[in-house]
SEGU-810649 format. One record per residue (C-alpha): residue in three letters; x, y, z. Coordinates in steps of 0.001 Angstrom, whole numbers, plus 500000, padded with zeros to 6 digits. Each point is the difference from the previous one (the first is absolute). Layout:
<rs>
residuo:ALA	px:X	py:Y	pz:Z
...
</rs>
This chain:
<rs>
residuo:MET	px:505228	py:487610	pz:521032
residuo:ILE	px:498662	py:501446	pz:496682
residuo:VAL	px:497746	py:503142	pz:500470
residuo:GLY	px:497686	py:499904	pz:496988
residuo:ALA	px:498405	py:497284	pz:497996
residuo:GLY	px:499939	py:501734	pz:496438
residuo:ALA	px:502158	py:498910	pz:497174
residuo:ALA	px:503377	py:500694	pz:501466
residuo:GLY	px:499085	py:498889	pz:503361
residuo:LEU	px:498596	py:496599	pz:498998
residuo:MET	px:503126	py:499391	pz:497726
residuo:ALA	px:502171	py:500851	pz:502965
residuo:ALA	px:498294	py:497680	pz:502284
residuo:ILE	px:500211	py:497052	pz:497487
residuo:HIS	px:503854	py:500500	pz:499568
residuo:CYS	px:500630	py:500655	pz:503480
residuo:ALA	px:498479	py:496643	pz:500986
residuo:LYS	px:501586	py:498337	pz:497193
residuo:THR	px:503444	py:501237	pz:500942
residuo:LEU	px:499574	py:499166	pz:503625
residuo:ALA	px:498875	py:496463	pz:498967
residuo:SER	px:503083	py:499585	pz:497817
residuo:ARG	px:502290	py:500711	pz:502841
residuo:GLY	px:498068	py:497772	pz:502322
residuo:ASP	px:498911	py:502961	pz:502144
residuo:ARG	px:496757	py:499673	pz:501914
residuo:LYS	px:499297	py:503620	pz:500472
residuo:ASP	px:496322	py:501040	pz:499721
residuo:VAL	px:499008	py:502344	pz:497190
residuo:VAL	px:496929	py:502364	pz:500600
residuo:VAL	px:498163	py:502300	pz:497741
residuo:VAL	px:498030	py:502799	pz:501667
residuo:GLU	px:497594	py:501500	pz:497772
residuo:SER	px:497538	py:502895	pz:500531
residuo:THR	px:497196	py:498806	pz:497775
residuo:ARG	px:497851	py:496905	pz:500172
residuo:ASP	px:501809	py:497759	pz:497355
residuo:GLY	px:502825	py:501953	pz:498494
residuo:GLY	px:501143	py:500398	pz:496390
residuo:LYS	px:497339	py:502680	pz:499214
residuo:LYS	px:501800	py:501613	pz:497246
residuo:ILE	px:500708	py:496600	pz:498547
residuo:LEU	px:496278	py:499477	pz:499741
residuo:ILE	px:499137	py:503284	pz:498350
residuo:SER	px:502972	py:500164	pz:497511
residuo:GLY	px:499488	py:499490	pz:496322
residuo:GLY	px:496151	py:500504	pz:500439
residuo:GLY	px:499909	py:497100	pz:502217
residuo:ARG	px:502422	py:497763	pz:497749
residuo:CYS	px:503190	py:500777	pz:501589
residuo:ASN	px:502831	py:501022	pz:497324
residuo:ILE	px:502561	py:498062	pz:501909
residuo:LEU	px:502975	py:500922	pz:497896
residuo:PRO	px:500992	py:501931	pz:496843
residuo:GLY	px:500596	py:497693	pz:496798
residuo:GLU	px:503421	py:501739	pz:499532
residuo:LEU	px:502002	py:502418	pz:502363
residuo:ASP	px:501401	py:503284	pz:499157
residuo:GLU	px:501901	py:501183	pz:503057
residuo:THR	px:500193	py:503556	pz:498804
residuo:ARG	px:496263	py:500363	pz:500508
residuo:PHE	px:500359	py:499893	pz:503806
residuo:VAL	px:499866	py:503335	pz:501922
residuo:THR	px:502102	py:500962	pz:503087
residuo:GLU	px:501647	py:502979	pz:501628
residuo:SER	px:502688	py:497530	pz:501551
residuo:SER	px:502748	py:498550	pz:498269
residuo:VAL	px:498926	py:498453	pz:496586
residuo:ASN	px:502849	py:497461	pz:500418
residuo:THR	px:498853	py:498838	pz:503343
residuo:MET	px:496425	py:499749	pz:498577
residuo:ASN	px:501110	py:497853	pz:497083
residuo:LYS	px:502046	py:497723	pz:502275
residuo:ILE	px:496694	py:499214	pz:501906
residuo:VAL	px:497986	py:499393	pz:496806
residuo:ARG	px:502660	py:497685	pz:498603
residuo:SER	px:500147	py:498111	pz:503353
residuo:TRP	px:497252	py:497715	pz:498995
residuo:PRO	px:499793	py:499977	pz:496074
residuo:LEU	px:496571	py:500058	pz:498368
residuo:HIS	px:500468	py:496490	pz:498605
residuo:GLU	px:500641	py:498716	pz:503480
residuo:GLN	px:496948	py:501801	pz:501366
residuo:ARG	px:497738	py:498452	pz:497329
residuo:ARG	px:501488	py:496571	pz:500805
residuo:PHE	px:499087	py:500335	pz:503679
residuo:PHE	px:496494	py:501007	pz:499335
residuo:GLU	px:499419	py:497268	pz:497431
residuo:GLU	px:502010	py:497078	pz:501371
residuo:GLU	px:500122	py:500741	pz:503773
residuo:LEU	px:496635	py:501488	pz:500463
residuo:GLY	px:498330	py:498210	pz:497221
residuo:ILE	px:498545	py:503018	pz:498357
residuo:PRO	px:500110	py:499717	pz:496246
residuo:LEU	px:500683	py:503378	pz:498373
residuo:ARG	px:498597	py:501520	pz:496806
residuo:LEU	px:501639	py:502614	pz:497921
residuo:GLU	px:497409	py:502384	pz:498747
residuo:ALA	px:501224	py:500770	pz:496399
residuo:ASP	px:498570	py:503559	pz:499553
residuo:SER	px:501263	py:501145	pz:503449
residuo:GLY	px:503142	py:498003	pz:500487
residuo:LYS	px:498869	py:499263	pz:503477
residuo:LEU	px:500134	py:496605	pz:502007
residuo:PHE	px:496778	py:499100	pz:501725
residuo:PRO	px:498767	py:496837	pz:501727
residuo:ALA	px:498539	py:497661	pz:497398
residuo:SER	px:496839	py:499856	pz:502246
residuo:ASN	px:499717	py:503948	pz:499806
residuo:ARG	px:499354	py:499941	pz:503742
residuo:ALA	px:501983	py:502232	pz:502315
residuo:ARG	px:498719	py:498020	pz:502840
residuo:ASP	px:501906	py:496874	pz:498944
residuo:VAL	px:503167	py:501977	pz:500207
residuo:ARG	px:499475	py:501259	pz:503511
residuo:ASP	px:498592	py:496744	pz:501238
residuo:ALA	px:502961	py:498073	pz:498589
residuo:LEU	px:502477	py:502408	pz:501787
residuo:VAL	px:498067	py:499494	pz:503296
residuo:GLY	px:499651	py:496388	pz:499567
residuo:GLU	px:503814	py:499571	pz:499225
residuo:ALA	px:500995	py:501991	pz:503024
residuo:ARG	px:497553	py:497856	pz:502368
residuo:ARG	px:501415	py:496793	pz:498348
residuo:LEU	px:503503	py:501290	pz:500967
residuo:GLY	px:498813	py:500511	pz:503588
residuo:VAL	px:499486	py:503684	pz:500036
residuo:ALA	px:497385	py:501319	pz:502547
residuo:PHE	px:497465	py:502922	pz:499113
residuo:ARG	px:498729	py:502467	pz:502345
residuo:PHE	px:497233	py:501809	pz:498207
residuo:GLU	px:498262	py:503273	pz:501120
residuo:SER	px:502775	py:501048	pz:502007
residuo:ALA	px:501426	py:503598	pz:499056
residuo:VAL	px:503661	py:500590	pz:500915
residuo:VAL	px:500390	py:503441	pz:501614
residuo:ALA	px:503691	py:499829	pz:500835
residuo:VAL	px:503146	py:498129	pz:499707
residuo:GLU	px:502483	py:500428	pz:502920
residuo:PRO	px:503581	py:498812	pz:500363
residuo:ILE	px:500798	py:498058	pz:503197
residuo:ASP	px:502901	py:501444	pz:501541
residuo:THR	px:501550	py:496615	pz:501082
residuo:ALA	px:499060	py:496872	pz:498036
residuo:SER	px:497925	py:497601	pz:502157
residuo:ALA	px:500879	py:496632	pz:500813
residuo:THR	px:498003	py:498883	pz:496854
residuo:GLY	px:502033	py:502170	pz:497809
residuo:ALA	px:497175	py:502591	pz:499475
residuo:ARG	px:501258	py:503512	pz:498795
residuo:TRP	px:496608	py:501483	pz:499210
residuo:ARG	px:496703	py:500629	pz:501604
residuo:VAL	px:497116	py:500345	pz:497714
residuo:VAL	px:497083	py:501907	pz:501522
residuo:ILE	px:496493	py:499185	pz:498751
residuo:ALA	px:497058	py:502327	pz:500403
residuo:GLY	px:498094	py:499335	pz:503104
residuo:GLY	px:503245	py:499676	pz:502180
residuo:ASP	px:501166	py:496481	pz:499047
residuo:SER	px:503518	py:499570	pz:498851
residuo:ILE	px:502297	py:497102	pz:498501
residuo:ASP	px:503689	py:499704	pz:500333
residuo:ALA	px:501968	py:498872	pz:497018
residuo:SER	px:503752	py:499308	pz:498920
residuo:ALA	px:499235	py:501588	pz:496653
residuo:VAL	px:497507	py:502163	pz:498539
residuo:VAL	px:498953	py:500605	pz:496390
residuo:LEU	px:497977	py:503102	pz:499358
residuo:ALA	px:497875	py:499417	pz:496864
residuo:THR	px:497054	py:502315	pz:500849
residuo:GLY	px:499717	py:501714	pz:496423
residuo:GLY	px:499695	py:503687	pz:499443
residuo:LEU	px:497031	py:502498	pz:499711
residuo:SER	px:498310	py:498830	pz:496907
residuo:VAL	px:496323	py:498552	pz:499973
residuo:PRO	px:499771	py:500539	pz:503827
residuo:ASN	px:496811	py:497946	pz:500302
residuo:THR	px:502190	py:496951	pz:499570
residuo:GLY	px:501784	py:500558	pz:503120
residuo:SER	px:502996	py:502258	pz:498585
residuo:ASP	px:500003	py:502855	pz:502247
residuo:GLY	px:503761	py:500936	pz:500254
residuo:ALA	px:500342	py:498640	pz:503455
residuo:GLY	px:503091	py:498022	pz:499045
residuo:LEU	px:501618	py:503318	pz:498572
residuo:GLY	px:499416	py:501670	pz:503302
residuo:ILE	px:501540	py:497084	pz:501801
residuo:ALA	px:503047	py:499960	pz:497827
residuo:ARG	px:500308	py:503888	pz:500410
residuo:SER	px:499685	py:499624	pz:503853
residuo:LEU	px:502991	py:497633	pz:499863
residuo:GLY	px:502085	py:502535	pz:498347
residuo:HIS	px:499811	py:499100	pz:496281
residuo:ARG	px:499992	py:502568	pz:497184
residuo:ILE	px:496808	py:500190	pz:498080
residuo:GLN	px:499854	py:501442	pz:496571
residuo:PRO	px:496906	py:502163	pz:499756
residuo:THR	px:496914	py:497932	pz:499078
residuo:TYR	px:497385	py:500756	pz:497153
residuo:ALA	px:497210	py:498229	pz:498246
residuo:ALA	px:501382	py:498094	pz:496815
residuo:LEU	px:498034	py:498163	pz:497296
residuo:THR	px:496953	py:502016	pz:500718
residuo:PRO	px:497249	py:501527	pz:497635
residuo:LEU	px:500372	py:503766	pz:499236
residuo:THR	px:496983	py:502396	pz:500409
residuo:ASP	px:498825	py:503105	pz:497961
residuo:SER	px:498068	py:502233	pz:502350
residuo:ARG	px:498516	py:501911	pz:497214
residuo:GLY	px:498615	py:496977	pz:498486
residuo:ARG	px:501060	py:500890	pz:496478
residuo:PHE	px:499646	py:496432	pz:498672
residuo:ALA	px:497293	py:498691	pz:502317
residuo:SER	px:497801	py:499473	pz:496870
residuo:LEU	px:502460	py:497337	pz:498856
residuo:ALA	px:499733	py:497841	pz:503204
residuo:GLY	px:500320	py:496409	pz:499066
residuo:VAL	px:501933	py:500576	pz:496603
residuo:SER	px:503128	py:497835	pz:499942
residuo:LEU	px:503065	py:499619	pz:497557
residuo:ASP	px:503663	py:499394	pz:499827
residuo:VAL	px:502041	py:503064	pz:500052
residuo:ALA	px:503535	py:501023	pz:500558
residuo:LEU	px:500778	py:502553	pz:502876
residuo:GLU	px:503118	py:502079	pz:500357
residuo:ALA	px:501028	py:501801	pz:503084
residuo:PRO	px:503348	py:502075	pz:500293
residuo:ALA	px:501706	py:498714	pz:503076
residuo:ARG	px:502813	py:501195	pz:502205
residuo:ARG	px:502295	py:497088	pz:498729
residuo:GLN	px:498658	py:499299	pz:496626
residuo:LYS	px:496771	py:500333	pz:498054
residuo:LEU	px:497478	py:497114	pz:501047
residuo:ARG	px:498116	py:498470	pz:497229
residuo:VAL	px:497414	py:497321	pz:500386
residuo:VAL	px:497584	py:498088	pz:497804
residuo:GLY	px:496845	py:498370	pz:501212
residuo:GLY	px:496235	py:500339	pz:500692
residuo:PHE	px:498325	py:503398	pz:500692
residuo:LEU	px:496784	py:500521	pz:501489
residuo:PHE	px:497810	py:503032	pz:500379
residuo:THR	px:498072	py:500159	pz:503193
residuo:HIS	px:497390	py:502297	pz:501638
residuo:ARG	px:502799	py:501347	pz:502088
residuo:GLY	px:502884	py:499981	pz:497777
residuo:PHE	px:502232	py:497458	pz:498367
residuo:SER	px:501232	py:496656	pz:500794
residuo:GLY	px:501233	py:496645	pz:498471
residuo:PRO	px:503432	py:498525	pz:499987
residuo:ALA	px:501636	py:502702	pz:498016
residuo:VAL	px:498650	py:502785	pz:502388
residuo:LEU	px:500956	py:497996	pz:503165
residuo:ASP	px:503595	py:499398	pz:498623
residuo:VAL	px:500662	py:503818	pz:499783
residuo:SER	px:497980	py:501048	pz:502892
residuo:HIS	px:502807	py:500160	pz:502533
residuo:LEU	px:501463	py:502912	pz:498067
residuo:ALA	px:496798	py:501747	pz:500171
residuo:VAL	px:499324	py:499243	pz:503748
residuo:ARG	px:503608	py:501138	pz:501002
residuo:SER	px:499787	py:503244	pz:497845
residuo:ILE	px:496974	py:501420	pz:502033
residuo:SER	px:500456	py:498336	pz:503393
residuo:ALA	px:502092	py:500746	pz:503053
residuo:PRO	px:500624	py:496401	pz:501152
residuo:SER	px:500886	py:499091	pz:503518
residuo:ALA	px:501486	py:496965	pz:501568
residuo:VAL	px:496829	py:498472	pz:501188
residuo:PRO	px:497142	py:502082	pz:498699
residuo:ALA	px:496303	py:499719	pz:500908
residuo:GLU	px:497317	py:498619	pz:497533
residuo:SER	px:499259	py:502550	pz:497569
residuo:SER	px:498680	py:499971	pz:496346
residuo:ALA	px:502020	py:503200	pz:498931
residuo:SER	px:497481	py:500646	pz:497390
residuo:THR	px:499727	py:503521	pz:500442
residuo:GLU	px:502068	py:502648	pz:497673
residuo:SER	px:503387	py:500874	pz:501309
residuo:ALA	px:502061	py:503287	pz:499881
residuo:ARG	px:502965	py:497956	pz:498980
residuo:LYS	px:500990	py:499373	pz:496286
residuo:PRO	px:498333	py:496874	pz:498789
residuo:GLN	px:502039	py:497448	pz:498075
residuo:PRO	px:498961	py:500258	pz:496273
residuo:ILE	px:498808	py:496835	pz:498455
residuo:PHE	px:499577	py:499679	pz:496113
residuo:ALA	px:497787	py:497471	pz:498263
residuo:GLN	px:500692	py:498537	pz:496528
residuo:TRP	px:496412	py:498510	pz:499437
residuo:THR	px:500857	py:497681	pz:497097
residuo:PRO	px:503244	py:498186	pz:498747
residuo:LEU	px:500058	py:502706	pz:497195
residuo:ASP	px:502686	py:502745	pz:500576
residuo:GLY	px:499770	py:503521	pz:498501
residuo:ASP	px:501418	py:499004	pz:496550
residuo:ALA	px:497552	py:497259	pz:499697
residuo:TRP	px:497031	py:502168	pz:501145
residuo:GLU	px:501185	py:502663	pz:497396
residuo:ARG	px:499477	py:497598	pz:497348
residuo:GLU	px:496651	py:498767	pz:501211
residuo:LEU	px:498701	py:503488	pz:500380
residuo:ALA	px:501277	py:500992	pz:496290
residuo:PRO	px:497230	py:501702	pz:498027
residuo:ARG	px:497397	py:497620	pz:498159
residuo:ARG	px:496339	py:499481	pz:500040
residuo:ALA	px:499823	py:497996	pz:503320
residuo:SER	px:498729	py:501739	pz:503186
residuo:VAL	px:502521	py:500851	pz:502834
residuo:ALA	px:497575	py:498318	pz:502625
residuo:GLY	px:499611	py:496758	pz:497998
residuo:VAL	px:504024	py:499749	pz:499698
residuo:MET	px:500423	py:500512	pz:503676
residuo:ARG	px:497182	py:497578	pz:500977
residuo:ALA	px:501735	py:497394	pz:498087
residuo:TYR	px:502664	py:500078	pz:502523
residuo:LEU	px:498400	py:501251	pz:503118
residuo:PRO	px:496826	py:499436	pz:501865
residuo:ALA	px:497320	py:502310	pz:498419
residuo:ARG	px:499401	py:502022	pz:503179
residuo:LEU	px:503777	py:500694	pz:500539
residuo:ALA	px:500556	py:501043	pz:496324
residuo:ASP	px:496942	py:502426	pz:500300
residuo:ARG	px:501364	py:501550	pz:503261
residuo:LEU	px:503552	py:500417	pz:498560
residuo:LEU	px:498475	py:501786	pz:496925
residuo:GLU	px:498036	py:502167	pz:502456
residuo:LEU	px:503193	py:500822	pz:501862
residuo:ALA	px:501796	py:500802	pz:496831
residuo:GLU	px:497264	py:502319	pz:498882
residuo:VAL	px:499419	py:497955	pz:496685
residuo:PRO	px:496305	py:499627	pz:499062
residuo:ILE	px:498886	py:496419	pz:500108
residuo:ASP	px:498694	py:500118	pz:496493
residuo:ARG	px:503071	py:501467	pz:498521
residuo:SER	px:501430	py:497845	pz:496906
residuo:LEU	px:503757	py:499387	pz:499555
residuo:ALA	px:499865	py:502156	pz:496812
residuo:GLU	px:498720	py:502979	pz:502121
residuo:LEU	px:502201	py:499501	pz:503016
residuo:ARG	px:502352	py:503148	pz:500410
residuo:ARG	px:503681	py:499491	pz:500724
residuo:ASP	px:499719	py:501563	pz:503492
residuo:GLU	px:497071	py:497552	pz:500841
residuo:ARG	px:502053	py:497232	pz:498874
residuo:LEU	px:502897	py:500833	pz:502062
residuo:ARG	px:497790	py:500332	pz:503124
residuo:LEU	px:498537	py:496667	pz:499218
residuo:ILE	px:503253	py:498349	pz:499652
residuo:ASP	px:501145	py:501508	pz:503291
residuo:ALA	px:497097	py:498667	pz:501877
residuo:LEU	px:500197	py:496457	pz:498479
residuo:THR	px:503592	py:499642	pz:500791
residuo:HIS	px:500960	py:502404	pz:502709
residuo:PHE	px:496834	py:500711	pz:501962
residuo:GLU	px:500815	py:501280	pz:503658
residuo:LEU	px:497800	py:498133	pz:502349
residuo:PRO	px:497912	py:502377	pz:502039
residuo:TRP	px:500368	py:498395	pz:503353
residuo:THR	px:499810	py:501874	pz:503259
residuo:GLY	px:500400	py:497461	pz:502794
residuo:HIS	px:499930	py:496316	pz:500841
residuo:GLU	px:498101	py:497465	pz:501863
residuo:GLY	px:502583	py:499597	pz:502768
residuo:TYR	px:500487	py:496901	pz:502037
residuo:ARG	px:496458	py:498905	pz:499892
residuo:THR	px:500563	py:498562	pz:496615
residuo:ALA	px:503688	py:499888	pz:499591
residuo:GLU	px:501426	py:496725	pz:499247
residuo:VAL	px:503263	py:500628	pz:502028
residuo:THR	px:501739	py:502506	pz:501996
residuo:GLY	px:503087	py:501830	pz:498714
residuo:GLY	px:502792	py:500647	pz:502322
residuo:GLY	px:500420	py:498124	pz:503238
residuo:VAL	px:502976	py:498672	pz:502034
residuo:ALA	px:503234	py:501082	pz:498216
residuo:LEU	px:501755	py:497090	pz:498468
residuo:ALA	px:503249	py:501158	pz:501582
residuo:GLU	px:498326	py:499015	pz:503325
residuo:ILE	px:500074	py:496141	pz:499193
residuo:ASP	px:502447	py:497209	pz:498908
residuo:PRO	px:498631	py:499312	pz:496535
residuo:ARG	px:500953	py:496454	pz:500142
residuo:THR	px:497974	py:499145	pz:503393
residuo:MET	px:497657	py:503204	pz:500390
residuo:GLU	px:501607	py:500235	pz:503362
residuo:SER	px:499891	py:503501	pz:501495
residuo:ARG	px:503575	py:501750	pz:500215
residuo:ARG	px:498830	py:501720	pz:503056
residuo:CYS	px:498075	py:497219	pz:501881
residuo:PRO	px:501468	py:496475	pz:499945
residuo:GLY	px:497423	py:497433	pz:499954
residuo:LEU	px:497441	py:502248	pz:498263
residuo:PHE	px:499065	py:499363	pz:496432
residuo:LEU	px:497921	py:502149	pz:497668
residuo:CYS	px:498380	py:499110	pz:496428
residuo:GLY	px:497361	py:500712	pz:497643
residuo:GLU	px:498244	py:503232	pz:499505
residuo:MET	px:501716	py:501507	pz:502930
residuo:LEU	px:503099	py:500324	pz:497863
residuo:ASP	px:500747	py:502915	pz:497850
residuo:ALA	px:499454	py:498401	pz:496736
residuo:PHE	px:497001	py:499045	pz:497733
residuo:GLY	px:499490	py:499026	pz:496491
residuo:PRO	px:497365	py:500641	pz:497174
residuo:ILE	px:496777	py:498047	pz:499455
residuo:GLY	px:500350	py:496402	pz:498968
residuo:GLY	px:501073	py:497876	pz:502923
residuo:TYR	px:503205	py:502015	pz:500746
residuo:ASN	px:498929	py:500935	pz:503426
residuo:PHE	px:499171	py:496356	pz:501075
residuo:LEU	px:503414	py:498965	pz:498560
residuo:TRP	px:501631	py:502582	pz:502477
residuo:ALA	px:497842	py:498746	pz:502767
residuo:TRP	px:500992	py:496258	pz:499189
residuo:ALA	px:503609	py:500817	pz:499842
residuo:THR	px:500423	py:502104	pz:503020
residuo:GLY	px:497584	py:497748	pz:502085
residuo:ARG	px:502132	py:496972	pz:499165
residuo:ALA	px:503226	py:501869	pz:500895
residuo:ALA	px:498708	py:501398	pz:503194
residuo:GLY	px:498525	py:496616	pz:501156
residuo:ALA	px:502973	py:497900	pz:499310
residuo:GLY	px:502289	py:502803	pz:501514
residuo:ALA	px:498029	py:500017	pz:503205
residuo:ALA	px:500331	py:496299	pz:500167
residuo:ILE	px:503791	py:500033	pz:499572
residuo:SER	px:500408	py:503092	pz:502334
residuo:VAL	px:499045	py:498114	pz:502902
residuo:ASP	px:502534	py:497325	pz:501653
residuo:SER	px:498534	py:496494	pz:499867
residuo:GLY	px:500443	py:499527	pz:503660
residuo:ASN	px:497481	py:502972	pz:500835
residuo:GLY	px:496249	py:499321	pz:500789
residuo:SER	px:497098	py:501649	pz:498182
</rs>
């Protein structure tokens, strides 16, 4: 039984059924899903286009509080080129590399094509689906039944199904209206698994004081730097001013440091926006608004007849340039010839090392993934089988690892789902029933 029909769960179902078939095993594979048709996050990802995979993979960009070596073993278990081949050749979904972002999308630009192909392949392999069925508990059966069942999966309303192996693929807590409510994490915890504290990751940041609200809608490419515990994090990418604060890929990719600096995460927290200010010291995040560094701006702002505002607007959106002039206390009509040294230094600092005035974050409501989760030490990285509960497998966003924007988290879901599905199939003796 696969609990959850998201990215990891659908991949687990496909590879469980394929592995059983390759061994001549006639066991049933059943997917139980709380929503009406599953794959909700697939459908909304990439603005409805579904960024299936990154064009290139940088393992160092994954985040975990567990063993990095274990995480890397899992990532390498199904290499990027093999995952791409699966989608293109086995599922028949041509992929297109978006040159400016380095992301892989279906050539159709339709996320629904990805979800439907996964469900269709699972059905072709004989997988049965039970939708609108929320799992409330997974209980071990003390003595294996005559059919080989080791687990009882309890459905809301009192129904239950016995299974010889169970794959938990219920997701985390991000975007709860897609069905991710943390139930699987609660089940894993009740079965004795250690859960790394969870928190919203890849989520927009907010500014309760609205200091840049007038710039809402302005976007540009920036470099953001955040001093981190292990090493300084630097990301380059899109940045968007919003009515509530700051968003865009660059902001999302550093947001986990901000969230953790002001939050007191729990193992399975309640839904919260966490957008209020905190007494804890916030993580500083510094913006370099253009590719020009301090020396380059020193040359650009050297004394001559041009206006300061005109030079800045050549590199920045006009509204942002004017706001930075205001914050640096430089009159908007100042010429470069009139620019004092102290004004020039303040401007260069604002242009190359501007501390982002964030005070909170949007929380799980808009977070793309959940940070934390089941500690990787709790599973066998080859099969995703629980080290505490034989016959139980865990995969996807439930596990303590996530990557940046750009298909990394789908890659993780595909890899862990594949391993869990195949591992579940292999774990059951071929002589047992379903």
